[in-house]
Gaussian input, Z-matrix of N, CA and C with variables (Angstrom, degrees):
# hf/3-21g

backbone

0 1
 N
 C     1     B1
 C     2     B2     1     A1
 N     3     B3     2     A2     1     D1
 C     4     B4     3     A3     2     D2
 C     5     B5     4     A4     3     D3
 N     6     B6     5     A5     4     D4
 C     7     B7     6     A6     5     D5
 C     8     B8     7     A7     6     D6
 N     9     B9     8     A8     7     D7
 C    10    B10     9     A9     8     D8
 C    11    B11    10    A10     9     D9
 N    12    B12    11    A11    10    D10
 C    13    B13    12    A12    11    D11
 C    14    B14    13    A13    12    D12
 N    15    B15    14    A14    13    D13
 C    16    B16    15    A15    14    D14
 C    17    B17    16    A16    15    D15
 N    18    B18    17    A17    16    D16
 C    19    B19    18    A18    17    D17
 C    20    B20    19    A19    18    D18
 N    21    B21    20    A20    19    D19
 C    22    B22    21    A21    20    D20
 C    23    B23    22    A22    21    D21
 N    24    B24    23    A23    22    D22
 C    25    B25    24    A24    23    D23
 C    26    B26    25    A25    24    D24
 N    27    B27    26    A26    25    D25
 C    28    B28    27    A27    26    D26
 C    29    B29    28    A28    27    D27
 N    30    B30    29    A29    28    D28
 C    31    B31    30    A30    29    D29
 C    32    B32    31    A31    30    D30
 N    33    B33    32    A32    31    D31
 C    34    B34    33    A33    32    D32
 C    35    B35    34    A34    33    D33
 N    36    B36    35    A35    34    D34
 C    37    B37    36    A36    35    D35
 C    38    B38    37    A37    36    D36
 N    39    B39    38    A38    37    D37
 C    40    B40    39    A39    38    D38
 C    41    B41    40    A40    39    D39
 N    42    B42    41    A41    40    D40
 C    43    B43    42    A42    41    D41
 C    44    B44    43    A43    42    D42
 N    45    B45    44    A44    43    D43
 C    46    B46    45    A45    44    D44
 C    47    B47    46    A46    45    D45
 N    48    B48    47    A47    46    D46
 C    49    B49    48    A48    47    D47
 C    50    B50    49    A49    48    D48
 N    51    B51    50    A50    49    D49
 C    52    B52    51    A51    50    D50
 C    53    B53    52    A52    51    D51
 N    54    B54    53    A53    52    D52
 C    55    B55    54    A54    53    D53
 C    56    B56    55    A55    54    D54
 N    57    B57    56    A56    55    D55
 C    58    B58    57    A57    56    D56
 C    59    B59    58    A58    57    D57
 N    60    B60    59    A59    58    D58
 C    61    B61    60    A60    59    D59
 C    62    B62    61    A61    60    D60
 N    63    B63    62    A62    61    D61
 C    64    B64    63    A63    62    D62
 C    65    B65    64    A64    63    D63
 N    66    B66    65    A65    64    D64
 C    67    B67    66    A66    65    D65
 C    68    B68    67    A67    66    D66
 N    69    B69    68    A68    67    D67
 C    70    B70    69    A69    68    D68
 C    71    B71    70    A70    69    D69
 N    72    B72    71    A71    70    D70
 C    73    B73    72    A72    71    D71
 C    74    B74    73    A73    72    D72
 N    75    B75    74    A74    73    D73
 C    76    B76    75    A75    74    D74
 C    77    B77    76    A76    75    D75
 N    78    B78    77    A77    76    D76
 C    79    B79    78    A78    77    D77
 C    80    B80    79    A79    78    D78
 N    81    B81    80    A80    79    D79
 C    82    B82    81    A81    80    D80
 C    83    B83    82    A82    81    D81
 N    84    B84    83    A83    82    D82
 C    85    B85    84    A84    83    D83
 C    86    B86    85    A85    84    D84
 N    87    B87    86    A86    85    D85
 C    88    B88    87    A87    86    D86
 C    89    B89    88    A88    87    D87
 N    90    B90    89    A89    88    D88
 C    91    B91    90    A90    89    D89
 C    92    B92    91    A91    90    D90
 N    93    B93    92    A92    91    D91
 C    94    B94    93    A93    92    D92
 C    95    B95    94    A94    93    D93
 N    96    B96    95    A95    94    D94
 C    97    B97    96    A96    95    D95
 C    98    B98    97    A97    96    D96
 N    99    B99    98    A98    97    D97
 C   100   B100    99    A99    98    D98
 C   101   B101   100   A100    99    D99
 N   102   B102   101   A101   100   D100
 C   103   B103   102   A102   101   D101
 C   104   B104   103   A103   102   D102
 N   105   B105   104   A104   103   D103
 C   106   B106   105   A105   104   D104
 C   107   B107   106   A106   105   D105
 N   108   B108   107   A107   106   D106
 C   109   B109   108   A108   107   D107
 C   110   B110   109   A109   108   D108
 N   111   B111   110   A110   109   D109
 C   112   B112   111   A111   110   D110
 C   113   B113   112   A112   111   D111
 N   114   B114   113   A113   112   D112
 C   115   B115   114   A114   113   D113
 C   116   B116   115   A115   114   D114
 N   117   B117   116   A116   115   D115
 C   118   B118   117   A117   116   D116
 C   119   B119   118   A118   117   D117
 N   120   B120   119   A119   118   D118
 C   121   B121   120   A120   119   D119
 C   122   B122   121   A121   120   D120
 N   123   B123   122   A122   121   D121
 C   124   B124   123   A123   122   D122
 C   125   B125   124   A124   123   D123
 N   126   B126   125   A125   124   D124
 C   127   B127   126   A126   125   D125
 C   128   B128   127   A127   126   D126
 N   129   B129   128   A128   127   D127
 C   130   B130   129   A129   128   D128
 C   131   B131   130   A130   129   D129
 N   132   B132   131   A131   130   D130
 C   133   B133   132   A132   131   D131
 C   134   B134   133   A133   132   D132
 N   135   B135   134   A134   133   D133
 C   136   B136   135   A135   134   D134
 C   137   B137   136   A136   135   D135
 N   138   B138   137   A137   136   D136
 C   139   B139   138   A138   137   D137
 C   140   B140   139   A139   138   D138
 N   141   B141   140   A140   139   D139
 C   142   B142   141   A141   140   D140
 C   143   B143   142   A142   141   D141
 N   144   B144   143   A143   142   D142
 C   145   B145   144   A144   143   D143
 C   146   B146   145   A145   144   D144
 N   147   B147   146   A146   145   D145
 C   148   B148   147   A147   146   D146
 C   149   B149   148   A148   147   D147
 N   150   B150   149   A149   148   D148
 C   151   B151   150   A150   149   D149
 C   152   B152   151   A151   150   D150
 N   153   B153   152   A152   151   D151
 C   154   B154   153   A153   152   D152
 C   155   B155   154   A154   153   D153
 N   156   B156   155   A155   154   D154
 C   157   B157   156   A156   155   D155
 C   158   B158   157   A157   156   D156
 N   159   B159   158   A158   157   D157
 C   160   B160   159   A159   158   D158
 C   161   B161   160   A160   159   D159
 N   162   B162   161   A161   160   D160
 C   163   B163   162   A162   161   D161
 C   164   B164   163   A163   162   D162
 N   165   B165   164   A164   163   D163
 C   166   B166   165   A165   164   D164
 C   167   B167   166   A166   165   D165
 N   168   B168   167   A167   166   D166
 C   169   B169   168   A168   167   D167
 C   170   B170   169   A169   168   D168
 N   171   B171   170   A170   169   D169
 C   172   B172   171   A171   170   D170
 C   173   B173   172   A172   171   D171
 N   174   B174   173   A173   172   D172
 C   175   B175   174   A174   173   D173
 C   176   B176   175   A175   174   D174
 N   177   B177   176   A176   175   D175
 C   178   B178   177   A177   176   D176
 C   179   B179   178   A178   177   D177
 N   180   B180   179   A179   178   D178
 C   181   B181   180   A180   179   D179
 C   182   B182   181   A181   180   D180
 N   183   B183   182   A182   181   D181
 C   184   B184   183   A183   182   D182
 C   185   B185   184   A184   183   D183
 N   186   B186   185   A185   184   D184
 C   187   B187   186   A186   185   D185
 C   188   B188   187   A187   186   D186
 N   189   B189   188   A188   187   D187
 C   190   B190   189   A189   188   D188
 C   191   B191   190   A190   189   D189
 N   192   B192   191   A191   190   D190
 C   193   B193   192   A192   191   D191
 C   194   B194   193   A193   192   D192
 N   195   B195   194   A194   193   D193
 C   196   B196   195   A195   194   D194
 C   197   B197   196   A196   195   D195
 N   198   B198   197   A197   196   D196
 C   199   B199   198   A198   197   D197
 C   200   B200   199   A199   198   D198
 N   201   B201   200   A200   199   D199
 C   202   B202   201   A201   200   D200
 C   203   B203   202   A202   201   D201
 N   204   B204   203   A203   202   D202
 C   205   B205   204   A204   203   D203
 C   206   B206   205   A205   204   D204
 N   207   B207   206   A206   205   D205
 C   208   B208   207   A207   206   D206
 C   209   B209   208   A208   207   D207
 N   210   B210   209   A209   208   D208
 C   211   B211   210   A210   209   D209
 C   212   B212   211   A211   210   D210
 N   213   B213   212   A212   211   D211
 C   214   B214   213   A213   212   D212
 C   215   B215   214   A214   213   D213
 N   216   B216   215   A215   214   D214
 C   217   B217   216   A216   215   D215
 C   218   B218   217   A217   216   D216
 N   219   B219   218   A218   217   D217
 C   220   B220   219   A219   218   D218
 C   221   B221   220   A220   219   D219
 N   222   B222   221   A221   220   D220
 C   223   B223   222   A222   221   D221
 C   224   B224   223   A223   222   D222
 N   225   B225   224   A224   223   D223
 C   226   B226   225   A225   224   D224
 C   227   B227   226   A226   225   D225
 N   228   B228   227   A227   226   D226
 C   229   B229   228   A228   227   D227
 C   230   B230   229   A229   228   D228
 N   231   B231   230   A230   229   D229
 C   232   B232   231   A231   230   D230
 C   233   B233   232   A232   231   D231

   B1=1.4384
   B2=1.5292
   B3=1.3257
   B4=1.4573
   B5=1.5265
   B6=1.3298
   B7=1.4578
   B8=1.5215
   B9=1.3300
   B10=1.4573
   B11=1.5241
   B12=1.3079
   B13=1.4601
   B14=1.5162
   B15=1.3023
   B16=1.4680
   B17=1.5197
   B18=1.3341
   B19=1.4664
   B20=1.5221
   B21=1.3306
   B22=1.4626
   B23=1.5234
   B24=1.3051
   B25=1.4559
   B26=1.5253
   B27=1.2993
   B28=1.4661
   B29=1.5192
   B30=1.3403
   B31=1.4760
   B32=1.5240
   B33=1.3212
   B34=1.4592
   B35=1.5303
   B36=1.3226
   B37=1.4633
   B38=1.5261
   B39=1.3232
   B40=1.4648
   B41=1.5289
   B42=1.3050
   B43=1.4665
   B44=1.5279
   B45=1.2975
   B46=1.4705
   B47=1.5283
   B48=1.3214
   B49=1.4719
   B50=1.5356
   B51=1.3024
   B52=1.4653
   B53=1.5210
   B54=1.3304
   B55=1.4635
   B56=1.5322
   B57=1.3240
   B58=1.4666
   B59=1.5194
   B60=1.3187
   B61=1.4654
   B62=1.5253
   B63=1.3252
   B64=1.4621
   B65=1.5233
   B66=1.3290
   B67=1.4677
   B68=1.5227
   B69=1.3357
   B70=1.4695
   B71=1.5246
   B72=1.3099
   B73=1.4633
   B74=1.5279
   B75=1.3324
   B76=1.4585
   B77=1.5142
   B78=1.3256
   B79=1.4653
   B80=1.5237
   B81=1.3206
   B82=1.4660
   B83=1.5209
   B84=1.3287
   B85=1.4638
   B86=1.5289
   B87=1.3382
   B88=1.4662
   B89=1.5227
   B90=1.3239
   B91=1.4591
   B92=1.5233
   B93=1.3186
   B94=1.4569
   B95=1.5234
   B96=1.3430
   B97=1.4585
   B98=1.5271
   B99=1.3111
   B100=1.4678
   B101=1.5279
   B102=1.3035
   B103=1.4618
   B104=1.5192
   B105=1.2986
   B106=1.4565
   B107=1.5156
   B108=1.2913
   B109=1.4509
   B110=1.5179
   B111=1.3090
   B112=1.4502
   B113=1.5207
   B114=1.3046
   B115=1.4561
   B116=1.5255
   B117=1.3348
   B118=1.4616
   B119=1.5296
   B120=1.3159
   B121=1.4563
   B122=1.5257
   B123=1.3108
   B124=1.4621
   B125=1.5219
   B126=1.3060
   B127=1.4573
   B128=1.5184
   B129=1.3239
   B130=1.4621
   B131=1.5259
   B132=1.3053
   B133=1.4657
   B134=1.5280
   B135=1.3263
   B136=1.4691
   B137=1.5329
   B138=1.3453
   B139=1.4676
   B140=1.5262
   B141=1.3287
   B142=1.4579
   B143=1.5217
   B144=1.3335
   B145=1.4667
   B146=1.5301
   B147=1.3272
   B148=1.4702
   B149=1.5226
   B150=1.3219
   B151=1.4694
   B152=1.5160
   B153=1.3149
   B154=1.4620
   B155=1.5258
   B156=1.3294
   B157=1.4714
   B158=1.5260
   B159=1.3264
   B160=1.4610
   B161=1.5242
   B162=1.3207
   B163=1.4645
   B164=1.5133
   B165=1.3114
   B166=1.4640
   B167=1.5197
   B168=1.3214
   B169=1.4630
   B170=1.5300
   B171=1.3209
   B172=1.4586
   B173=1.5312
   B174=1.3110
   B175=1.4712
   B176=1.5266
   B177=1.3268
   B178=1.4668
   B179=1.5269
   B180=1.3152
   B181=1.4666
   B182=1.5271
   B183=1.2977
   B184=1.4634
   B185=1.5251
   B186=1.3137
   B187=1.4641
   B188=1.5243
   B189=1.3226
   B190=1.4576
   B191=1.5332
   B192=1.3270
   B193=1.4638
   B194=1.5294
   B195=1.3312
   B196=1.4668
   B197=1.5195
   B198=1.3291
   B199=1.4650
   B200=1.5215
   B201=1.3191
   B202=1.4563
   B203=1.5208
   B204=1.3164
   B205=1.4666
   B206=1.5278
   B207=1.3194
   B208=1.4686
   B209=1.5190
   B210=1.3276
   B211=1.4654
   B212=1.5228
   B213=1.3171
   B214=1.4693
   B215=1.5193
   B216=1.3319
   B217=1.4690
   B218=1.5208
   B219=1.3275
   B220=1.4515
   B221=1.5223
   B222=1.3179
   B223=1.4629
   B224=1.5146
   B225=1.3255
   B226=1.4713
   B227=1.5270
   B228=1.3244
   B229=1.4712
   B230=1.5302
   B231=1.3002
   B232=1.4714
   B233=1.5190
   A1=111.57
   A2=116.99
   A3=120.98
   A4=110.87
   A5=117.15
   A6=121.35
   A7=110.50
   A8=117.73
   A9=121.46
   A10=110.96
   A11=116.95
   A12=121.02
   A13=110.90
   A14=116.54
   A15=120.88
   A16=110.15
   A17=117.28
   A18=120.66
   A19=110.91
   A20=117.10
   A21=121.26
   A22=110.28
   A23=117.12
   A24=121.56
   A25=111.03
   A26=116.54
   A27=121.13
   A28=110.90
   A29=116.89
   A30=120.61
   A31=111.01
   A32=116.69
   A33=119.85
   A34=112.21
   A35=116.40
   A36=120.22
   A37=113.50
   A38=116.93
   A39=121.85
   A40=112.36
   A41=117.92
   A42=121.10
   A43=112.83
   A44=116.12
   A45=120.03
   A46=110.41
   A47=116.37
   A48=119.02
   A49=110.75
   A50=115.53
   A51=121.32
   A52=111.79
   A53=117.03
   A54=119.45
   A55=110.97
   A56=116.87
   A57=120.48
   A58=109.80
   A59=116.82
   A60=120.32
   A61=110.89
   A62=116.73
   A63=120.42
   A64=110.85
   A65=116.66
   A66=120.17
   A67=111.04
   A68=116.76
   A69=120.49
   A70=109.77
   A71=116.78
   A72=120.83
   A73=110.15
   A74=116.56
   A75=120.13
   A76=111.68
   A77=116.38
   A78=120.88
   A79=110.47
   A80=116.61
   A81=120.58
   A82=110.23
   A83=116.88
   A84=120.14
   A85=110.92
   A86=116.18
   A87=120.11
   A88=111.41
   A89=116.69
   A90=120.24
   A91=111.80
   A92=116.28
   A93=120.69
   A94=113.70
   A95=117.11
   A96=119.99
   A97=109.28
   A98=116.45
   A99=118.08
   A100=109.39
   A101=115.95
   A102=119.05
   A103=109.33
   A104=114.24
   A105=119.84
   A106=108.73
   A107=115.27
   A108=120.44
   A109=111.65
   A110=117.54
   A111=119.52
   A112=109.30
   A113=114.98
   A114=121.28
   A115=108.72
   A116=117.08
   A117=119.87
   A118=111.88
   A119=116.52
   A120=121.89
   A121=108.72
   A122=116.24
   A123=119.38
   A124=108.51
   A125=115.43
   A126=121.60
   A127=109.40
   A128=114.34
   A129=117.71
   A130=107.21
   A131=116.60
   A132=119.98
   A133=110.52
   A134=116.20
   A135=120.39
   A136=110.97
   A137=116.82
   A138=120.18
   A139=111.11
   A140=117.33
   A141=121.05
   A142=110.66
   A143=117.08
   A144=120.66
   A145=110.71
   A146=116.72
   A147=120.34
   A148=110.24
   A149=116.18
   A150=119.73
   A151=111.57
   A152=116.86
   A153=120.77
   A154=111.34
   A155=116.58
   A156=119.81
   A157=111.68
   A158=117.33
   A159=120.99
   A160=112.83
   A161=117.76
   A162=120.50
   A163=113.20
   A164=117.60
   A165=121.10
   A166=112.82
   A167=117.43
   A168=119.43
   A169=110.75
   A170=115.83
   A171=122.87
   A172=109.70
   A173=116.08
   A174=121.02
   A175=112.67
   A176=117.47
   A177=120.19
   A178=112.06
   A179=117.31
   A180=120.23
   A181=111.89
   A182=116.92
   A183=120.58
   A184=110.42
   A185=115.70
   A186=122.04
   A187=107.95
   A188=115.12
   A189=120.99
   A190=109.52
   A191=117.64
   A192=122.24
   A193=111.59
   A194=117.68
   A195=120.04
   A196=111.17
   A197=116.61
   A198=120.89
   A199=110.25
   A200=116.63
   A201=121.11
   A202=110.69
   A203=116.28
   A204=121.53
   A205=110.41
   A206=117.17
   A207=121.68
   A208=110.57
   A209=116.48
   A210=119.95
   A211=111.93
   A212=116.31
   A213=119.89
   A214=110.57
   A215=116.64
   A216=120.46
   A217=110.90
   A218=116.28
   A219=120.44
   A220=112.01
   A221=116.07
   A222=120.29
   A223=111.70
   A224=115.93
   A225=120.46
   A226=112.52
   A227=115.76
   A228=122.90
   A229=112.10
   A230=115.82
   A231=120.80
   A232=110.63
   D1=-36.84
   D2=-179.98
   D3=-62.01
   D4=-41.62
   D5=179.51
   D6=-64.32
   D7=-39.29
   D8=178.39
   D9=-63.01
   D10=-39.98
   D11=179.35
   D12=-63.98
   D13=-43.43
   D14=179.86
   D15=-66.97
   D16=-40.97
   D17=178.27
   D18=-63.68
   D19=-42.14
   D20=178.75
   D21=-63.15
   D22=-45.20
   D23=178.50
   D24=-62.35
   D25=-41.95
   D26=178.64
   D27=-61.69
   D28=-44.65
   D29=179.07
   D30=-62.58
   D31=-43.49
   D32=-177.67
   D33=-66.69
   D34=-33.71
   D35=-175.94
   D36=-95.14
   D37=-2.21
   D38=-174.04
   D39=-52.64
   D40=-46.70
   D41=-176.77
   D42=-109.10
   D43=17.37
   D44=-178.75
   D45=-72.72
   D46=145.36
   D47=176.98
   D48=-67.90
   D49=161.09
   D50=-176.92
   D51=-58.09
   D52=-35.54
   D53=-178.78
   D54=-62.46
   D55=-37.35
   D56=177.94
   D57=-68.54
   D58=-42.62
   D59=178.98
   D60=-61.63
   D61=-40.03
   D62=178.25
   D63=-62.54
   D64=-41.07
   D65=178.96
   D66=-65.90
   D67=-41.06
   D68=179.84
   D69=-64.27
   D70=-43.66
   D71=179.34
   D72=-62.69
   D73=-42.24
   D74=177.43
   D75=-62.06
   D76=-39.70
   D77=178.88
   D78=-64.80
   D79=-45.48
   D80=-179.76
   D81=-64.08
   D82=-42.31
   D83=177.88
   D84=-59.43
   D85=-42.58
   D86=179.97
   D87=-64.59
   D88=-36.11
   D89=178.30
   D90=-67.05
   D91=-33.48
   D92=-175.81
   D93=-86.46
   D94=-15.91
   D95=179.99
   D96=-69.99
   D97=138.13
   D98=176.19
   D99=-67.79
   D100=141.26
   D101=178.99
   D102=-78.39
   D103=138.69
   D104=178.77
   D105=-126.09
   D106=154.23
   D107=178.46
   D108=-105.16
   D109=19.55
   D110=179.20
   D111=-78.39
   D112=136.78
   D113=-179.91
   D114=-91.36
   D115=140.13
   D116=178.98
   D117=-81.53
   D118=19.24
   D119=-178.75
   D120=-150.42
   D121=169.87
   D122=174.90
   D123=-133.87
   D124=144.44
   D125=-179.92
   D126=-112.68
   D127=150.60
   D128=172.56
   D129=-74.28
   D130=166.31
   D131=178.27
   D132=-60.32
   D133=-39.55
   D134=179.89
   D135=-63.51
   D136=-44.29
   D137=178.25
   D138=-62.09
   D139=-41.63
   D140=179.55
   D141=-64.83
   D142=-38.36
   D143=178.39
   D144=-64.88
   D145=-39.79
   D146=178.03
   D147=-62.00
   D148=-46.17
   D149=178.42
   D150=-63.15
   D151=-44.67
   D152=179.96
   D153=-61.01
   D154=-36.66
   D155=-178.52
   D156=-69.01
   D157=-18.58
   D158=-178.65
   D159=-89.15
   D160=-6.76
   D161=-176.35
   D162=-59.04
   D163=-40.04
   D164=-176.43
   D165=-107.44
   D166=20.05
   D167=-178.34
   D168=-75.98
   D169=162.02
   D170=-177.35
   D171=-73.30
   D172=114.20
   D173=-175.95
   D174=-67.85
   D175=-20.23
   D176=-179.81
   D177=-69.65
   D178=-16.05
   D179=178.90
   D180=-87.15
   D181=-5.16
   D182=-179.68
   D183=-73.97
   D184=153.88
   D185=176.41
   D186=-113.72
   D187=135.17
   D188=177.52
   D189=-60.31
   D190=138.76
   D191=-176.20
   D192=-59.64
   D193=-40.93
   D194=179.78
   D195=-65.05
   D196=-40.73
   D197=178.52
   D198=-63.78
   D199=-43.95
   D200=178.54
   D201=-60.96
   D202=-44.91
   D203=179.78
   D204=-60.88
   D205=-45.67
   D206=179.63
   D207=-62.93
   D208=-43.44
   D209=179.36
   D210=-62.01
   D211=-42.14
   D212=179.67
   D213=-67.06
   D214=-41.64
   D215=177.64
   D216=-59.61
   D217=-45.92
   D218=-179.97
   D219=-65.71
   D220=-41.98
   D221=-178.54
   D222=-61.93
   D223=-40.61
   D224=-176.68
   D225=-98.88
   D226=8.34
   D227=177.39
   D228=51.65
   D229=50.98
   D230=-179.95
   D231=-94.30

């Protein structure tokens, strides 16, 4: 079955442009990379506490990002 999968992939990609091949290679590389839980940022203790306090907050009080953006644009006449 493994050989059939490789043959099928080879046939499908045989005439593909380089940009498609680059995307496929990037996808395969991402699949093979070990997953890590390291964050590309760091928070202060206060920032982490603020985020943690929002975990169980009432989601009905949230405002949609697009609505917020539109409201701010209108308010400031942008």
